[in-house]
TORNUKOL-701448 format. One record per residue: residue number from 1; residue in one letter; x, y, z of N, C-alpha, C in turn. Coordinates in steps of 0.02 Angstrom, whole numbers. Layout:
<NUM; 'A'; <X; Y; Z>; <X; Y; Z>; <X; Y; Z>>
...
***
This chain:
<1; 'M'; <-5471; -916; 1010>; <-5465; -914; 1075>; <-5413; -878; 1102>>
<2; 'N'; <-5368; -838; 1055>; <-5323; -784; 1078>; <-5347; -730; 1108>>
<3; 'N'; <-5408; -709; 1081>; <-5429; -659; 1121>; <-5481; -659; 1186>>
<4; 'L'; <-5477; -723; 1216>; <-5501; -735; 1270>; <-5436; -740; 1321>>
<5; 'T'; <-5382; -744; 1290>; <-5325; -746; 1342>; <-5287; -683; 1346>>
<6; 'K'; <-5322; -620; 1371>; <-5297; -571; 1375>; <-5253; -565; 1435>>
<7; 'N'; <-5192; -537; 1445>; <-5161; -521; 1510>; <-5177; -444; 1533>>
<8; 'K'; <-5142; -434; 1581>; <-5159; -378; 1617>; <-5148; -301; 1573>>
<9; 'K'; <-5098; -316; 1530>; <-5085; -261; 1500>; <-5116; -253; 1430>>
<10; 'K'; <-5166; -297; 1420>; <-5215; -286; 1358>; <-5184; -319; 1296>>
<11; 'K'; <-5129; -352; 1308>; <-5086; -377; 1245>; <-5129; -461; 1250>>
<12; 'Y'; <-5112; -496; 1188>; <-5150; -559; 1181>; <-5089; -611; 1207>>
<13; 'E'; <-5110; -660; 1244>; <-5059; -706; 1257>; <-5065; -762; 1204>>
<14; 'K'; <-5004; -798; 1191>; <-5002; -850; 1135>; <-5044; -912; 1164>>
<15; 'Y'; <-5089; -923; 1117>; <-5125; -984; 1135>; <-5080; -1046; 1135>>
<16; 'E'; <-5085; -1091; 1184>; <-5055; -1154; 1194>; <-5089; -1216; 1211>>
<17; 'K'; <-5096; -1251; 1174>; <-5132; -1319; 1182>; <-5113; -1352; 1255>>
<18; 'N'; <-5172; -1376; 1278>; <-5159; -1409; 1352>; <-5117; -1360; 1407>>
<19; 'R'; <-5144; -1297; 1403>; <-5105; -1250; 1441>; <-5141; -1261; 1523>>
<20; 'D'; <-5096; -1264; 1554>; <-5103; -1282; 1637>; <-5143; -1229; 1663>>
<21; 'A'; <-5142; -1162; 1639>; <-5179; -1116; 1685>; <-5241; -1092; 1636>>
<22; 'M'; <-5263; -1129; 1611>; <-5322; -1109; 1551>; <-5387; -1092; 1600>>
<23; 'Y'; <-5396; -1129; 1636>; <-5459; -1138; 1690>; <-5452; -1066; 1714>>
<24; 'E'; <-5404; -1054; 1753>; <-5392; -985; 1781>; <-5394; -919; 1741>>
<25; 'I'; <-5373; -926; 1686>; <-5374; -877; 1642>; <-5450; -869; 1625>>
<26; 'L'; <-5487; -915; 1607>; <-5560; -900; 1580>; <-5603; -901; 1643>>
<27; 'A'; <-5589; -921; 1700>; <-5633; -923; 1756>; <-5689; -863; 1754>>
<28; 'S'; <-5639; -804; 1764>; <-5692; -740; 1769>; <-5734; -730; 1713>>
<29; 'M'; <-5731; -765; 1659>; <-5779; -748; 1596>; <-5835; -802; 1607>>
<30; 'Q'; <-5829; -850; 1641>; <-5886; -900; 1657>; <-5951; -883; 1666>>
<31; 'P'; <-5957; -837; 1722>; <-6029; -816; 1728>; <-6075; -773; 1665>>
<32; 'K'; <-6019; -734; 1635>; <-6052; -708; 1571>; <-6078; -769; 1516>>
<33; 'A'; <-6030; -803; 1514>; <-6043; -861; 1468>; <-6103; -895; 1481>>
<34; 'I'; <-6104; -922; 1546>; <-6172; -952; 1570>; <-6223; -918; 1553>>
<35; 'K'; <-6223; -852; 1558>; <-6277; -807; 1552>; <-6301; -792; 1475>>
<36; 'N'; <-6251; -799; 1440>; <-6265; -792; 1362>; <-6292; -856; 1337>>
<37; 'A'; <-6264; -912; 1363>; <-6296; -971; 1339>; <-6363; -980; 1357>>
<38; 'K'; <-6388; -968; 1428>; <-6452; -959; 1451>; <-6491; -920; 1418>>
<39; 'N'; <-6475; -860; 1390>; <-6513; -820; 1354>; <-6525; -839; 1296>>
<40; 'L'; <-6479; -873; 1257>; <-6481; -906; 1196>; <-6529; -960; 1195>>
<41; 'L'; <-6528; -1002; 1235>; <-6582; -1062; 1243>; <-6649; -1039; 1255>>
<42; 'E'; <-6650; -976; 1296>; <-6719; -949; 1302>; <-6751; -929; 1235>>
<43; 'Q'; <-6724; -916; 1186>; <-6731; -880; 1132>; <-6767; -940; 1089>>
<44; 'Y'; <-6765; -993; 1102>; <-6794; -1059; 1069>; <-6850; -1082; 1109>>
<45; 'Y'; <-6911; -1066; 1091>; <-6966; -1093; 1130>; <-7015; -1108; 1083>>
<46; 'P'; <-7042; -1181; 1080>; <-7010; -1231; 1132>; <-6943; -1255; 1093>>
<47; 'S'; <-6898; -1277; 1134>; <-6829; -1301; 1114>; <-6827; -1354; 1087>>
<48; 'D'; <-6787; -1354; 1019>; <-6783; -1408; 980>; <-6708; -1425; 962>>
<49; 'P'; <-6670; -1447; 1005>; <-6592; -1458; 991>; <-6577; -1469; 924>>
<50; 'A'; <-6625; -1516; 899>; <-6583; -1550; 832>; <-6587; -1496; 778>>
<51; 'N'; <-6631; -1440; 791>; <-6637; -1390; 742>; <-6631; -1323; 760>>
<52; 'D'; <-6615; -1310; 825>; <-6589; -1239; 855>; <-6516; -1238; 835>>
<53; 'N'; <-6516; -1175; 802>; <-6448; -1173; 779>; <-6432; -1086; 782>>
<54; 'P'; <-6386; -1066; 824>; <-6333; -1106; 864>; <-6376; -1117; 936>>
<55; 'S'; <-6348; -1175; 956>; <-6378; -1197; 1020>; <-6342; -1241; 1056>>
<56; 'T'; <-6340; -1224; 1133>; <-6291; -1265; 1157>; <-6334; -1267; 1246>>
<57; 'R'; <-6311; -1319; 1269>; <-6338; -1337; 1343>; <-6278; -1352; 1390>>
<58; 'V'; <-6214; -1332; 1365>; <-6157; -1353; 1398>; <-6157; -1322; 1469>>
<59; 'H'; <-6192; -1259; 1469>; <-6195; -1212; 1537>; <-6227; -1254; 1585>>
<60; 'L'; <-6278; -1285; 1574>; <-6301; -1334; 1631>; <-6251; -1398; 1648>>
<61; 'L'; <-6208; -1399; 1614>; <-6166; -1454; 1647>; <-6102; -1416; 1685>>
<62; 'V'; <-6095; -1359; 1657>; <-6044; -1320; 1707>; <-6067; -1288; 1762>>
<63; 'K'; <-6138; -1283; 1769>; <-6163; -1258; 1833>; <-6157; -1313; 1882>>
<64; 'Q'; <-6172; -1381; 1857>; <-6165; -1447; 1907>; <-6102; -1443; 1913>>
<65; 'L'; <-6050; -1445; 1883>; <-5986; -1458; 1898>; <-5956; -1406; 1933>>
<66; 'N'; <-5983; -1346; 1935>; <-5953; -1285; 1987>; <-5971; -1308; 2060>>
<67; 'R'; <-6021; -1360; 2068>; <-6029; -1369; 2131>; <-5976; -1419; 2174>>
<68; 'F'; <-5935; -1442; 2128>; <-5883; -1474; 2142>; <-5819; -1442; 2140>>
<69; 'V'; <-5811; -1374; 2119>; <-5762; -1342; 2123>; <-5726; -1312; 2195>>
<70; 'R'; <-5669; -1315; 2207>; <-5645; -1294; 2279>; <-5628; -1205; 2260>>
<71; 'K'; <-5651; -1177; 2320>; <-5640; -1102; 2302>; <-5593; -1093; 2349>>
***
């Protein structure tokens, strides 16, 4: 997680559990994460979630939740 919390000086910020600003820190990376997850899922055809490794569908949930985020 530390490599995901880079500040503007390209130094790494210390990871803190339950950090209040974590959403803001990671928000700019969300589109790329969704794209990567979608591409991974498309590699498994037909999809078999019990045996696809690695596999995730959390991007589908994130896309739905984003509909409720105030901008």
